[in-house]
LUMLUMDREN-2810 file (N, C-alpha, C; in Angstrom, 1 decimal):
<atoms>
<atom><aa>X</aa><ch>A</ch><at>N</at><xx>-5.7</xx><yy>-15.4</yy><zz>1.4</zz></atom>
<atom><aa>X</aa><ch>A</ch><at>CA</at><xx>-4.3</xx><yy>-15.2</yy><zz>0.9</zz></atom>
<atom><aa>X</aa><ch>A</ch><at>C</at><xx>-3.4</xx><yy>-16.1</yy><zz>1.8</zz></atom>
<atom><aa>X</aa><ch>A</ch><at>N</at><xx>-2.6</xx><yy>-16.9</yy><zz>1.1</zz></atom>
<atom><aa>X</aa><ch>A</ch><at>CA</at><xx>-1.6</xx><yy>-17.8</yy><zz>1.8</zz></atom>
<atom><aa>X</aa><ch>A</ch><at>C</at><xx>-0.4</xx><yy>-17.0</yy><zz>2.2</zz></atom>
<atom><aa>X</aa><ch>A</ch><at>N</at><xx>0.3</xx><yy>-17.5</yy><zz>3.2</zz></atom>
<atom><aa>X</aa><ch>A</ch><at>CA</at><xx>1.6</xx><yy>-16.9</yy><zz>3.7</zz></atom>
<atom><aa>X</aa><ch>A</ch><at>C</at><xx>2.5</xx><yy>-16.7</yy><zz>2.5</zz></atom>
<atom><aa>X</aa><ch>A</ch><at>N</at><xx>2.6</xx><yy>-17.6</yy><zz>1.6</zz></atom>
<atom><aa>X</aa><ch>A</ch><at>CA</at><xx>3.4</xx><yy>-17.5</yy><zz>0.4</zz></atom>
<atom><aa>X</aa><ch>A</ch><at>C</at><xx>3.0</xx><yy>-16.2</yy><zz>-0.4</zz></atom>
<atom><aa>X</aa><ch>A</ch><at>N</at><xx>1.7</xx><yy>-16.0</yy><zz>-0.5</zz></atom>
<atom><aa>X</aa><ch>A</ch><at>CA</at><xx>1.3</xx><yy>-14.8</yy><zz>-1.2</zz></atom>
<atom><aa>X</aa><ch>A</ch><at>C</at><xx>1.7</xx><yy>-13.5</yy><zz>-0.5</zz></atom>
<atom><aa>X</aa><ch>A</ch><at>N</at><xx>1.7</xx><yy>-13.6</yy><zz>0.9</zz></atom>
<atom><aa>X</aa><ch>A</ch><at>CA</at><xx>2.1</xx><yy>-12.4</yy><zz>1.7</zz></atom>
<atom><aa>X</aa><ch>A</ch><at>C</at><xx>3.6</xx><yy>-12.1</yy><zz>1.3</zz></atom>
<atom><aa>X</aa><ch>A</ch><at>N</at><xx>4.4</xx><yy>-13.2</yy><zz>1.3</zz></atom>
<atom><aa>X</aa><ch>A</ch><at>CA</at><xx>5.9</xx><yy>-13.0</yy><zz>0.9</zz></atom>
<atom><aa>X</aa><ch>A</ch><at>C</at><xx>6.0</xx><yy>-12.5</yy><zz>-0.5</zz></atom>
<atom><aa>X</aa><ch>A</ch><at>N</at><xx>5.2</xx><yy>-12.9</yy><zz>-1.4</zz></atom>
<atom><aa>X</aa><ch>A</ch><at>CA</at><xx>5.3</xx><yy>-12.4</yy><zz>-2.8</zz></atom>
<atom><aa>X</aa><ch>A</ch><at>C</at><xx>5.0</xx><yy>-10.9</yy><zz>-2.8</zz></atom>
<atom><aa>X</aa><ch>A</ch><at>N</at><xx>4.0</xx><yy>-10.5</yy><zz>-2.1</zz></atom>
<atom><aa>X</aa><ch>A</ch><at>CA</at><xx>3.6</xx><yy>-9.1</yy><zz>-2.1</zz></atom>
<atom><aa>X</aa><ch>A</ch><at>C</at><xx>4.7</xx><yy>-8.3</yy><zz>-1.4</zz></atom>
<atom><aa>X</aa><ch>A</ch><at>N</at><xx>5.2</xx><yy>-8.9</yy><zz>-0.3</zz></atom>
<atom><aa>X</aa><ch>A</ch><at>CA</at><xx>6.3</xx><yy>-8.2</yy><zz>0.4</zz></atom>
<atom><aa>X</aa><ch>A</ch><at>C</at><xx>7.5</xx><yy>-8.0</yy><zz>-0.4</zz></atom>
<atom><aa>X</aa><ch>A</ch><at>N</at><xx>7.9</xx><yy>-9.0</yy><zz>-1.2</zz></atom>
<atom><aa>X</aa><ch>A</ch><at>CA</at><xx>9.0</xx><yy>-8.9</yy><zz>-2.1</zz></atom>
<atom><aa>X</aa><ch>A</ch><at>C</at><xx>8.8</xx><yy>-7.7</yy><zz>-3.1</zz></atom>
<atom><aa>X</aa><ch>A</ch><at>N</at><xx>7.6</xx><yy>-7.6</yy><zz>-3.6</zz></atom>
<atom><aa>X</aa><ch>A</ch><at>CA</at><xx>7.4</xx><yy>-6.5</yy><zz>-4.5</zz></atom>
<atom><aa>X</aa><ch>A</ch><at>C</at><xx>7.4</xx><yy>-5.1</yy><zz>-3.8</zz></atom>
<atom><aa>X</aa><ch>A</ch><at>N</at><xx>6.9</xx><yy>-5.1</yy><zz>-2.6</zz></atom>
<atom><aa>X</aa><ch>A</ch><at>CA</at><xx>6.9</xx><yy>-3.8</yy><zz>-1.8</zz></atom>
<atom><aa>X</aa><ch>A</ch><at>C</at><xx>8.4</xx><yy>-3.5</yy><zz>-1.4</zz></atom>
<atom><aa>X</aa><ch>A</ch><at>N</at><xx>9.2</xx><yy>-4.4</yy><zz>-1.0</zz></atom>
<atom><aa>X</aa><ch>A</ch><at>CA</at><xx>10.6</xx><yy>-4.2</yy><zz>-0.7</zz></atom>
<atom><aa>X</aa><ch>A</ch><at>C</at><xx>11.3</xx><yy>-3.7</yy><zz>-1.9</zz></atom>
<atom><aa>X</aa><ch>A</ch><at>N</at><xx>11.1</xx><yy>-4.3</yy><zz>-3.1</zz></atom>
<atom><aa>X</aa><ch>A</ch><at>CA</at><xx>11.7</xx><yy>-3.9</yy><zz>-4.3</zz></atom>
<atom><aa>X</aa><ch>A</ch><at>C</at><xx>11.4</xx><yy>-2.4</yy><zz>-4.6</zz></atom>
<atom><aa>X</aa><ch>A</ch><at>N</at><xx>10.2</xx><yy>-2.1</yy><zz>-4.4</zz></atom>
<atom><aa>X</aa><ch>A</ch><at>CA</at><xx>9.7</xx><yy>-0.7</yy><zz>-4.7</zz></atom>
<atom><aa>X</aa><ch>A</ch><at>C</at><xx>10.3</xx><yy>0.3</yy><zz>-3.7</zz></atom>
<atom><aa>X</aa><ch>A</ch><at>N</at><xx>10.2</xx><yy>0.0</yy><zz>-2.4</zz></atom>
<atom><aa>X</aa><ch>A</ch><at>CA</at><xx>10.7</xx><yy>0.9</yy><zz>-1.3</zz></atom>
<atom><aa>X</aa><ch>A</ch><at>C</at><xx>12.2</xx><yy>1.1</yy><zz>-1.4</zz></atom>
<atom><aa>X</aa><ch>A</ch><at>N</at><xx>12.9</xx><yy>0.0</yy><zz>-1.7</zz></atom>
<atom><aa>X</aa><ch>A</ch><at>CA</at><xx>14.4</xx><yy>0.0</yy><zz>-1.7</zz></atom>
<atom><aa>X</aa><ch>A</ch><at>C</at><xx>14.9</xx><yy>0.3</yy><zz>-3.1</zz></atom>
<atom><aa>X</aa><ch>A</ch><at>N</at><xx>14.0</xx><yy>0.5</yy><zz>-4.1</zz></atom>
<atom><aa>X</aa><ch>A</ch><at>CA</at><xx>14.4</xx><yy>0.7</yy><zz>-5.5</zz></atom>
<atom><aa>X</aa><ch>A</ch><at>C</at><xx>15.4</xx><yy>-0.3</yy><zz>-6.0</zz></atom>
<atom><aa>X</aa><ch>A</ch><at>N</at><xx>15.1</xx><yy>-1.6</yy><zz>-5.7</zz></atom>
<atom><aa>X</aa><ch>A</ch><at>CA</at><xx>16.0</xx><yy>-2.7</yy><zz>-6.1</zz></atom>
<atom><aa>X</aa><ch>A</ch><at>C</at><xx>15.1</xx><yy>-3.9</yy><zz>-6.5</zz></atom>
<atom><aa>X</aa><ch>A</ch><at>N</at><xx>15.0</xx><yy>-4.0</yy><zz>-7.8</zz></atom>
<atom><aa>X</aa><ch>A</ch><at>CA</at><xx>14.2</xx><yy>-5.1</yy><zz>-8.3</zz></atom>
<atom><aa>X</aa><ch>A</ch><at>C</at><xx>14.7</xx><yy>-6.5</yy><zz>-8.0</zz></atom>
<atom><aa>X</aa><ch>A</ch><at>N</at><xx>16.0</xx><yy>-6.6</yy><zz>-7.7</zz></atom>
<atom><aa>X</aa><ch>A</ch><at>CA</at><xx>16.6</xx><yy>-7.9</yy><zz>-7.5</zz></atom>
<atom><aa>X</aa><ch>A</ch><at>C</at><xx>16.6</xx><yy>-8.2</yy><zz>-6.0</zz></atom>
<atom><aa>X</aa><ch>A</ch><at>N</at><xx>16.0</xx><yy>-7.5</yy><zz>-5.2</zz></atom>
<atom><aa>X</aa><ch>A</ch><at>CA</at><xx>16.0</xx><yy>-7.7</yy><zz>-3.7</zz></atom>
<atom><aa>X</aa><ch>A</ch><at>C</at><xx>15.4</xx><yy>-9.1</yy><zz>-3.4</zz></atom>
<atom><aa>X</aa><ch>A</ch><at>N</at><xx>16.0</xx><yy>-9.8</yy><zz>-2.5</zz></atom>
<atom><aa>X</aa><ch>A</ch><at>CA</at><xx>15.4</xx><yy>-11.1</yy><zz>-2.1</zz></atom>
<atom><aa>X</aa><ch>A</ch><at>C</at><xx>15.3</xx><yy>-11.1</yy><zz>-0.6</zz></atom>
<atom><aa>X</aa><ch>A</ch><at>N</at><xx>14.1</xx><yy>-11.5</yy><zz>-0.2</zz></atom>
<atom><aa>X</aa><ch>A</ch><at>CA</at><xx>13.8</xx><yy>-11.5</yy><zz>1.3</zz></atom>
<atom><aa>X</aa><ch>A</ch><at>C</at><xx>13.5</xx><yy>-12.9</yy><zz>1.7</zz></atom>
<atom><aa>X</aa><ch>A</ch><at>N</at><xx>13.8</xx><yy>-13.2</yy><zz>3.0</zz></atom>
<atom><aa>X</aa><ch>A</ch><at>CA</at><xx>13.5</xx><yy>-14.5</yy><zz>3.6</zz></atom>
<atom><aa>X</aa><ch>A</ch><at>C</at><xx>12.8</xx><yy>-14.1</yy><zz>4.9</zz></atom>
<atom><aa>X</aa><ch>A</ch><at>N</at><xx>12.3</xx><yy>-15.1</yy><zz>5.6</zz></atom>
<atom><aa>X</aa><ch>A</ch><at>CA</at><xx>11.7</xx><yy>-14.8</yy><zz>6.9</zz></atom>
<atom><aa>X</aa><ch>A</ch><at>C</at><xx>12.8</xx><yy>-14.3</yy><zz>7.9</zz></atom>
<atom><aa>X</aa><ch>A</ch><at>N</at><xx>14.0</xx><yy>-14.6</yy><zz>7.7</zz></atom>
<atom><aa>X</aa><ch>A</ch><at>CA</at><xx>15.1</xx><yy>-14.2</yy><zz>8.6</zz></atom>
<atom><aa>X</aa><ch>A</ch><at>C</at><xx>15.7</xx><yy>-12.8</yy><zz>8.2</zz></atom>
<atom><aa>X</aa><ch>A</ch><at>N</at><xx>15.3</xx><yy>-12.2</yy><zz>7.1</zz></atom>
<atom><aa>X</aa><ch>A</ch><at>CA</at><xx>15.8</xx><yy>-11.0</yy><zz>6.7</zz></atom>
<atom><aa>X</aa><ch>A</ch><at>C</at><xx>15.5</xx><yy>-9.9</yy><zz>7.7</zz></atom>
<atom><aa>X</aa><ch>A</ch><at>N</at><xx>16.5</xx><yy>-9.1</yy><zz>8.0</zz></atom>
<atom><aa>X</aa><ch>A</ch><at>CA</at><xx>16.3</xx><yy>-8.0</yy><zz>8.9</zz></atom>
<atom><aa>X</aa><ch>A</ch><at>C</at><xx>16.9</xx><yy>-6.7</yy><zz>8.4</zz></atom>
<atom><aa>X</aa><ch>A</ch><at>N</at><xx>16.8</xx><yy>-5.6</yy><zz>9.1</zz></atom>
<atom><aa>X</aa><ch>A</ch><at>CA</at><xx>17.3</xx><yy>-4.3</yy><zz>8.6</zz></atom>
<atom><aa>X</aa><ch>A</ch><at>C</at><xx>18.8</xx><yy>-4.4</yy><zz>8.4</zz></atom>
<atom><aa>X</aa><ch>A</ch><at>N</at><xx>19.5</xx><yy>-5.2</yy><zz>9.2</zz></atom>
<atom><aa>X</aa><ch>A</ch><at>CA</at><xx>21.0</xx><yy>-5.4</yy><zz>9.1</zz></atom>
<atom><aa>X</aa><ch>A</ch><at>C</at><xx>21.4</xx><yy>-6.0</yy><zz>7.7</zz></atom>
<atom><aa>X</aa><ch>A</ch><at>N</at><xx>20.5</xx><yy>-6.7</yy><zz>7.1</zz></atom>
<atom><aa>X</aa><ch>A</ch><at>CA</at><xx>20.8</xx><yy>-7.5</yy><zz>5.9</zz></atom>
<atom><aa>X</aa><ch>A</ch><at>C</at><xx>20.6</xx><yy>-6.6</yy><zz>4.6</zz></atom>
<atom><aa>X</aa><ch>A</ch><at>N</at><xx>19.9</xx><yy>-5.5</yy><zz>4.7</zz></atom>
<atom><aa>X</aa><ch>A</ch><at>CA</at><xx>19.6</xx><yy>-4.7</yy><zz>3.5</zz></atom>
<atom><aa>X</aa><ch>A</ch><at>C</at><xx>20.2</xx><yy>-3.3</yy><zz>3.6</zz></atom>
<atom><aa>X</aa><ch>A</ch><at>N</at><xx>21.2</xx><yy>-3.1</yy><zz>2.7</zz></atom>
<atom><aa>X</aa><ch>A</ch><at>CA</at><xx>21.8</xx><yy>-1.7</yy><zz>2.7</zz></atom>
<atom><aa>X</aa><ch>A</ch><at>C</at><xx>20.7</xx><yy>-0.6</yy><zz>2.5</zz></atom>
<atom><aa>X</aa><ch>A</ch><at>N</at><xx>20.8</xx><yy>0.4</yy><zz>3.3</zz></atom>
<atom><aa>X</aa><ch>A</ch><at>CA</at><xx>19.9</xx><yy>1.5</yy><zz>3.2</zz></atom>
<atom><aa>X</aa><ch>A</ch><at>C</at><xx>18.6</xx><yy>1.4</yy><zz>4.0</zz></atom>
<atom><aa>X</aa><ch>A</ch><at>N</at><xx>18.5</xx><yy>0.3</yy><zz>4.8</zz></atom>
<atom><aa>X</aa><ch>A</ch><at>CA</at><xx>17.3</xx><yy>0.1</yy><zz>5.6</zz></atom>
<atom><aa>X</aa><ch>A</ch><at>C</at><xx>17.6</xx><yy>0.9</yy><zz>6.9</zz></atom>
<atom><aa>X</aa><ch>A</ch><at>N</at><xx>17.2</xx><yy>2.2</yy><zz>6.9</zz></atom>
<atom><aa>X</aa><ch>A</ch><at>CA</at><xx>17.4</xx><yy>3.0</yy><zz>8.1</zz></atom>
<atom><aa>X</aa><ch>A</ch><at>C</at><xx>16.0</xx><yy>3.4</yy><zz>8.6</zz></atom>
<atom><aa>X</aa><ch>A</ch><at>N</at><xx>16.0</xx><yy>4.3</yy><zz>9.6</zz></atom>
<atom><aa>X</aa><ch>A</ch><at>CA</at><xx>14.7</xx><yy>4.6</yy><zz>10.2</zz></atom>
<atom><aa>X</aa><ch>A</ch><at>C</at><xx>13.7</xx><yy>5.2</yy><zz>9.3</zz></atom>
<atom><aa>X</aa><ch>A</ch><at>N</at><xx>14.1</xx><yy>6.0</yy><zz>8.4</zz></atom>
<atom><aa>X</aa><ch>A</ch><at>CA</at><xx>13.2</xx><yy>6.7</yy><zz>7.4</zz></atom>
<atom><aa>X</aa><ch>A</ch><at>C</at><xx>12.7</xx><yy>5.6</yy><zz>6.4</zz></atom>
<atom><aa>X</aa><ch>A</ch><at>N</at><xx>13.5</xx><yy>4.8</yy><zz>6.0</zz></atom>
<atom><aa>X</aa><ch>A</ch><at>CA</at><xx>13.1</xx><yy>3.7</yy><zz>5.0</zz></atom>
<atom><aa>X</aa><ch>A</ch><at>C</at><xx>12.2</xx><yy>2.8</yy><zz>5.7</zz></atom>
<atom><aa>X</aa><ch>A</ch><at>N</at><xx>12.4</xx><yy>2.5</yy><zz>7.0</zz></atom>
<atom><aa>X</aa><ch>A</ch><at>CA</at><xx>11.5</xx><yy>1.6</yy><zz>7.8</zz></atom>
<atom><aa>X</aa><ch>A</ch><at>C</at><xx>10.1</xx><yy>2.2</yy><zz>7.8</zz></atom>
<atom><aa>X</aa><ch>A</ch><at>N</at><xx>10.0</xx><yy>3.5</yy><zz>8.0</zz></atom>
<atom><aa>X</aa><ch>A</ch><at>CA</at><xx>8.7</xx><yy>4.2</yy><zz>8.0</zz></atom>
<atom><aa>X</aa><ch>A</ch><at>C</at><xx>8.0</xx><yy>4.0</yy><zz>6.7</zz></atom>
<atom><aa>X</aa><ch>A</ch><at>N</at><xx>8.8</xx><yy>4.3</yy><zz>5.6</zz></atom>
<atom><aa>X</aa><ch>A</ch><at>CA</at><xx>8.2</xx><yy>4.2</yy><zz>4.3</zz></atom>
<atom><aa>X</aa><ch>A</ch><at>C</at><xx>7.8</xx><yy>2.7</yy><zz>4.0</zz></atom>
<atom><aa>X</aa><ch>A</ch><at>N</at><xx>8.5</xx><yy>1.8</yy><zz>4.5</zz></atom>
<atom><aa>X</aa><ch>A</ch><at>CA</at><xx>8.2</xx><yy>0.4</yy><zz>4.3</zz></atom>
<atom><aa>X</aa><ch>A</ch><at>C</at><xx>6.9</xx><yy>0.0</yy><zz>5.0</zz></atom>
<atom><aa>X</aa><ch>A</ch><at>N</at><xx>6.8</xx><yy>0.5</yy><zz>6.3</zz></atom>
<atom><aa>X</aa><ch>A</ch><at>CA</at><xx>5.6</xx><yy>0.2</yy><zz>7.0</zz></atom>
<atom><aa>X</aa><ch>A</ch><at>C</at><xx>4.3</xx><yy>0.8</yy><zz>6.4</zz></atom>
<atom><aa>X</aa><ch>A</ch><at>N</at><xx>4.5</xx><yy>2.1</yy><zz>5.9</zz></atom>
<atom><aa>X</aa><ch>A</ch><at>CA</at><xx>3.4</xx><yy>2.7</yy><zz>5.2</zz></atom>
<atom><aa>X</aa><ch>A</ch><at>C</at><xx>3.0</xx><yy>2.0</yy><zz>4.0</zz></atom>
<atom><aa>X</aa><ch>A</ch><at>N</at><xx>3.9</xx><yy>1.6</yy><zz>3.2</zz></atom>
<atom><aa>X</aa><ch>A</ch><at>CA</at><xx>3.7</xx><yy>0.8</yy><zz>2.0</zz></atom>
<atom><aa>X</aa><ch>A</ch><at>C</at><xx>3.0</xx><yy>-0.5</yy><zz>2.2</zz></atom>
<atom><aa>X</aa><ch>A</ch><at>N</at><xx>3.4</xx><yy>-1.2</yy><zz>3.3</zz></atom>
<atom><aa>X</aa><ch>A</ch><at>CA</at><xx>2.8</xx><yy>-2.4</yy><zz>3.7</zz></atom>
<atom><aa>X</aa><ch>A</ch><at>C</at><xx>1.3</xx><yy>-2.2</yy><zz>4.1</zz></atom>
<atom><aa>X</aa><ch>A</ch><at>N</at><xx>1.1</xx><yy>-1.2</yy><zz>4.9</zz></atom>
<atom><aa>X</aa><ch>A</ch><at>CA</at><xx>-0.2</xx><yy>-0.8</yy><zz>5.4</zz></atom>
<atom><aa>X</aa><ch>A</ch><at>C</at><xx>-1.2</xx><yy>-0.5</yy><zz>4.2</zz></atom>
<atom><aa>X</aa><ch>A</ch><at>N</at><xx>-0.7</xx><yy>0.3</yy><zz>3.3</zz></atom>
<atom><aa>X</aa><ch>A</ch><at>CA</at><xx>-1.5</xx><yy>0.6</yy><zz>2.1</zz></atom>
<atom><aa>X</aa><ch>A</ch><at>C</at><xx>-1.8</xx><yy>-0.6</yy><zz>1.3</zz></atom>
<atom><aa>X</aa><ch>A</ch><at>N</at><xx>-0.8</xx><yy>-1.4</yy><zz>1.0</zz></atom>
<atom><aa>X</aa><ch>A</ch><at>CA</at><xx>-1.0</xx><yy>-2.6</yy><zz>0.2</zz></atom>
<atom><aa>X</aa><ch>A</ch><at>C</at><xx>-2.0</xx><yy>-3.5</yy><zz>0.8</zz></atom>
<atom><aa>X</aa><ch>A</ch><at>N</at><xx>-1.9</xx><yy>-3.8</yy><zz>2.1</zz></atom>
<atom><aa>X</aa><ch>A</ch><at>CA</at><xx>-2.7</xx><yy>-4.8</yy><zz>2.7</zz></atom>
<atom><aa>X</aa><ch>A</ch><at>C</at><xx>-4.0</xx><yy>-4.2</yy><zz>3.3</zz></atom>
<atom><aa>X</aa><ch>A</ch><at>N</at><xx>-4.1</xx><yy>-2.9</yy><zz>3.2</zz></atom>
<atom><aa>X</aa><ch>A</ch><at>CA</at><xx>-5.3</xx><yy>-2.2</yy><zz>3.8</zz></atom>
<atom><aa>X</aa><ch>A</ch><at>C</at><xx>-5.4</xx><yy>-2.5</yy><zz>5.3</zz></atom>
<atom><aa>X</aa><ch>A</ch><at>N</at><xx>-4.3</xx><yy>-2.3</yy><zz>6.0</zz></atom>
<atom><aa>X</aa><ch>A</ch><at>CA</at><xx>-4.3</xx><yy>-2.5</yy><zz>7.5</zz></atom>
<atom><aa>X</aa><ch>A</ch><at>C</at><xx>-3.6</xx><yy>-1.3</yy><zz>8.1</zz></atom>
<atom><aa>X</aa><ch>A</ch><at>N</at><xx>-3.7</xx><yy>-1.2</yy><zz>9.4</zz></atom>
<atom><aa>X</aa><ch>A</ch><at>CA</at><xx>-3.0</xx><yy>-0.2</yy><zz>10.1</zz></atom>
<atom><aa>X</aa><ch>A</ch><at>C</at><xx>-2.4</xx><yy>-0.8</yy><zz>11.3</zz></atom>
<atom><aa>X</aa><ch>A</ch><at>N</at><xx>-1.1</xx><yy>-0.7</yy><zz>11.5</zz></atom>
<atom><aa>X</aa><ch>A</ch><at>CA</at><xx>-0.4</xx><yy>-1.3</yy><zz>12.6</zz></atom>
<atom><aa>X</aa><ch>A</ch><at>C</at><xx>-0.4</xx><yy>-0.4</yy><zz>13.8</zz></atom>
<atom><aa>X</aa><ch>A</ch><at>N</at><xx>-0.3</xx><yy>-1.0</yy><zz>14.9</zz></atom>
<atom><aa>X</aa><ch>A</ch><at>CA</at><xx>-0.1</xx><yy>-0.2</yy><zz>16.2</zz></atom>
<atom><aa>X</aa><ch>A</ch><at>C</at><xx>1.4</xx><yy>-0.1</yy><zz>16.4</zz></atom>
<atom><aa>X</aa><ch>A</ch><at>N</at><xx>1.8</xx><yy>1.0</yy><zz>17.0</zz></atom>
<atom><aa>X</aa><ch>A</ch><at>CA</at><xx>3.2</xx><yy>1.2</yy><zz>17.3</zz></atom>
<atom><aa>X</aa><ch>A</ch><at>C</at><xx>3.8</xx><yy>0.1</yy><zz>18.0</zz></atom>
<atom><aa>X</aa><ch>A</ch><at>N</at><xx>3.1</xx><yy>-0.5</yy><zz>19.0</zz></atom>
<atom><aa>X</aa><ch>A</ch><at>CA</at><xx>3.7</xx><yy>-1.6</yy><zz>19.8</zz></atom>
<atom><aa>X</aa><ch>A</ch><at>C</at><xx>3.9</xx><yy>-2.8</yy><zz>18.9</zz></atom>
<atom><aa>X</aa><ch>A</ch><at>N</at><xx>3.0</xx><yy>-3.0</yy><zz>17.9</zz></atom>
<atom><aa>X</aa><ch>A</ch><at>CA</at><xx>3.2</xx><yy>-4.1</yy><zz>17.0</zz></atom>
<atom><aa>X</aa><ch>A</ch><at>C</at><xx>4.5</xx><yy>-3.9</yy><zz>16.1</zz></atom>
<atom><aa>X</aa><ch>A</ch><at>N</at><xx>4.7</xx><yy>-2.7</yy><zz>15.6</zz></atom>
<atom><aa>X</aa><ch>A</ch><at>CA</at><xx>5.9</xx><yy>-2.4</yy><zz>14.8</zz></atom>
<atom><aa>X</aa><ch>A</ch><at>C</at><xx>7.1</xx><yy>-2.6</yy><zz>15.7</zz></atom>
<atom><aa>X</aa><ch>A</ch><at>N</at><xx>7.1</xx><yy>-2.2</yy><zz>16.9</zz></atom>
<atom><aa>X</aa><ch>A</ch><at>CA</at><xx>8.3</xx><yy>-2.2</yy><zz>17.8</zz></atom>
<atom><aa>X</aa><ch>A</ch><at>C</at><xx>8.7</xx><yy>-3.7</yy><zz>18.0</zz></atom>
<atom><aa>X</aa><ch>A</ch><at>N</at><xx>7.8</xx><yy>-4.6</yy><zz>18.0</zz></atom>
<atom><aa>X</aa><ch>A</ch><at>CA</at><xx>8.1</xx><yy>-6.0</yy><zz>18.2</zz></atom>
<atom><aa>X</aa><ch>A</ch><at>C</at><xx>8.7</xx><yy>-6.7</yy><zz>17.0</zz></atom>
<atom><aa>X</aa><ch>A</ch><at>N</at><xx>8.6</xx><yy>-6.1</yy><zz>15.8</zz></atom>
<atom><aa>X</aa><ch>A</ch><at>CA</at><xx>9.1</xx><yy>-6.8</yy><zz>14.6</zz></atom>
<atom><aa>X</aa><ch>A</ch><at>C</at><xx>10.6</xx><yy>-6.9</yy><zz>14.6</zz></atom>
<atom><aa>X</aa><ch>A</ch><at>N</at><xx>11.2</xx><yy>-8.0</yy><zz>14.4</zz></atom>
<atom><aa>X</aa><ch>A</ch><at>CA</at><xx>12.6</xx><yy>-8.3</yy><zz>14.4</zz></atom>
<atom><aa>X</aa><ch>A</ch><at>C</at><xx>13.1</xx><yy>-8.6</yy><zz>13.0</zz></atom>
<atom><aa>X</aa><ch>A</ch><at>N</at><xx>12.2</xx><yy>-9.2</yy><zz>12.2</zz></atom>
<atom><aa>X</aa><ch>A</ch><at>CA</at><xx>12.6</xx><yy>-9.6</yy><zz>10.8</zz></atom>
<atom><aa>X</aa><ch>A</ch><at>C</at><xx>11.4</xx><yy>-9.7</yy><zz>9.9</zz></atom>
<atom><aa>X</aa><ch>A</ch><at>N</at><xx>11.6</xx><yy>-10.0</yy><zz>8.7</zz></atom>
<atom><aa>X</aa><ch>A</ch><at>CA</at><xx>10.5</xx><yy>-10.1</yy><zz>7.7</zz></atom>
<atom><aa>X</aa><ch>A</ch><at>C</at><xx>9.5</xx><yy>-11.2</yy><zz>8.1</zz></atom>
<atom><aa>X</aa><ch>A</ch><at>N</at><xx>10.0</xx><yy>-12.3</yy><zz>8.7</zz></atom>
<atom><aa>X</aa><ch>A</ch><at>CA</at><xx>9.1</xx><yy>-13.3</yy><zz>9.1</zz></atom>
<atom><aa>X</aa><ch>A</ch><at>C</at><xx>8.1</xx><yy>-12.8</yy><zz>10.2</zz></atom>
<atom><aa>X</aa><ch>A</ch><at>N</at><xx>8.5</xx><yy>-12.0</yy><zz>11.1</zz></atom>
<atom><aa>X</aa><ch>A</ch><at>CA</at><xx>7.6</xx><yy>-11.4</yy><zz>12.1</zz></atom>
<atom><aa>X</aa><ch>A</ch><at>C</at><xx>6.6</xx><yy>-10.5</yy><zz>11.4</zz></atom>
<atom><aa>X</aa><ch>A</ch><at>N</at><xx>7.1</xx><yy>-9.7</yy><zz>10.4</zz></atom>
<atom><aa>X</aa><ch>A</ch><at>CA</at><xx>6.2</xx><yy>-8.8</yy><zz>9.6</zz></atom>
<atom><aa>X</aa><ch>A</ch><at>C</at><xx>5.1</xx><yy>-9.6</yy><zz>8.9</zz></atom>
<atom><aa>X</aa><ch>A</ch><at>N</at><xx>5.6</xx><yy>-10.7</yy><zz>8.2</zz></atom>
<atom><aa>X</aa><ch>A</ch><at>CA</at><xx>4.6</xx><yy>-11.5</yy><zz>7.4</zz></atom>
<atom><aa>X</aa><ch>A</ch><at>C</at><xx>3.6</xx><yy>-12.1</yy><zz>8.4</zz></atom>
<atom><aa>X</aa><ch>A</ch><at>N</at><xx>4.0</xx><yy>-12.6</yy><zz>9.5</zz></atom>
<atom><aa>X</aa><ch>A</ch><at>CA</at><xx>3.1</xx><yy>-13.2</yy><zz>10.5</zz></atom>
<atom><aa>X</aa><ch>A</ch><at>C</at><xx>2.1</xx><yy>-12.2</yy><zz>11.0</zz></atom>
<atom><aa>X</aa><ch>A</ch><at>N</at><xx>2.6</xx><yy>-11.0</yy><zz>11.3</zz></atom>
<atom><aa>X</aa><ch>A</ch><at>CA</at><xx>1.7</xx><yy>-9.9</yy><zz>11.7</zz></atom>
<atom><aa>X</aa><ch>A</ch><at>C</at><xx>0.6</xx><yy>-9.6</yy><zz>10.7</zz></atom>
<atom><aa>X</aa><ch>A</ch><at>N</at><xx>1.1</xx><yy>-9.5</yy><zz>9.4</zz></atom>
<atom><aa>X</aa><ch>A</ch><at>CA</at><xx>0.2</xx><yy>-9.2</yy><zz>8.3</zz></atom>
<atom><aa>X</aa><ch>A</ch><at>C</at><xx>-0.9</xx><yy>-10.3</yy><zz>8.2</zz></atom>
<atom><aa>X</aa><ch>A</ch><at>N</at><xx>-0.4</xx><yy>-11.6</yy><zz>8.3</zz></atom>
<atom><aa>X</aa><ch>A</ch><at>CA</at><xx>-1.4</xx><yy>-12.7</yy><zz>8.3</zz></atom>
<atom><aa>X</aa><ch>A</ch><at>C</at><xx>-2.4</xx><yy>-12.6</yy><zz>9.4</zz></atom>
<atom><aa>X</aa><ch>A</ch><at>N</at><xx>-1.9</xx><yy>-12.3</yy><zz>10.6</zz></atom>
<atom><aa>X</aa><ch>A</ch><at>CA</at><xx>-2.7</xx><yy>-12.2</yy><zz>11.8</zz></atom>
<atom><aa>X</aa><ch>A</ch><at>C</at><xx>-3.7</xx><yy>-11.1</yy><zz>11.6</zz></atom>
<atom><aa>X</aa><ch>A</ch><at>N</at><xx>-3.3</xx><yy>-9.9</yy><zz>11.2</zz></atom>
<atom><aa>X</aa><ch>A</ch><at>CA</at><xx>-4.1</xx><yy>-8.7</yy><zz>11.1</zz></atom>
<atom><aa>X</aa><ch>A</ch><at>C</at><xx>-5.1</xx><yy>-8.8</yy><zz>9.9</zz></atom>
<atom><aa>X</aa><ch>A</ch><at>N</at><xx>-4.8</xx><yy>-9.6</yy><zz>8.9</zz></atom>
<atom><aa>X</aa><ch>A</ch><at>CA</at><xx>-5.8</xx><yy>-9.7</yy><zz>7.8</zz></atom>
<atom><aa>X</aa><ch>A</ch><at>C</at><xx>-6.6</xx><yy>-11.0</yy><zz>7.9</zz></atom>
<atom><aa>X</aa><ch>A</ch><at>N</at><xx>-6.3</xx><yy>-11.8</yy><zz>8.9</zz></atom>
<atom><aa>X</aa><ch>A</ch><at>CA</at><xx>-7.1</xx><yy>-13.0</yy><zz>9.1</zz></atom>
<atom><aa>X</aa><ch>A</ch><at>C</at><xx>-6.8</xx><yy>-14.1</yy><zz>8.0</zz></atom>
<atom><aa>X</aa><ch>A</ch><at>N</at><xx>-5.5</xx><yy>-14.0</yy><zz>7.5</zz></atom>
<atom><aa>X</aa><ch>A</ch><at>CA</at><xx>-5.1</xx><yy>-15.0</yy><zz>6.5</zz></atom>
<atom><aa>X</aa><ch>A</ch><at>C</at><xx>-4.2</xx><yy>-16.0</yy><zz>7.0</zz></atom>
</atoms>
């Protein structure tokens, strides 16, 4: 899976978690950019990503994430893609 494919999947996951089919993400997108992205939604997002990509993040990995680009990079790293 290419990084573009990771972003495509993340867009679908974000749309589902935030219940917004029009949501647009970029590598620079962060919690401050999306209304409703609070701590509970963050947990739901992480769980949805883990389920979709069949991976499990460590807490330290999640704590280092600053934006969607960091998340996509971590997914690529953890899945070997």
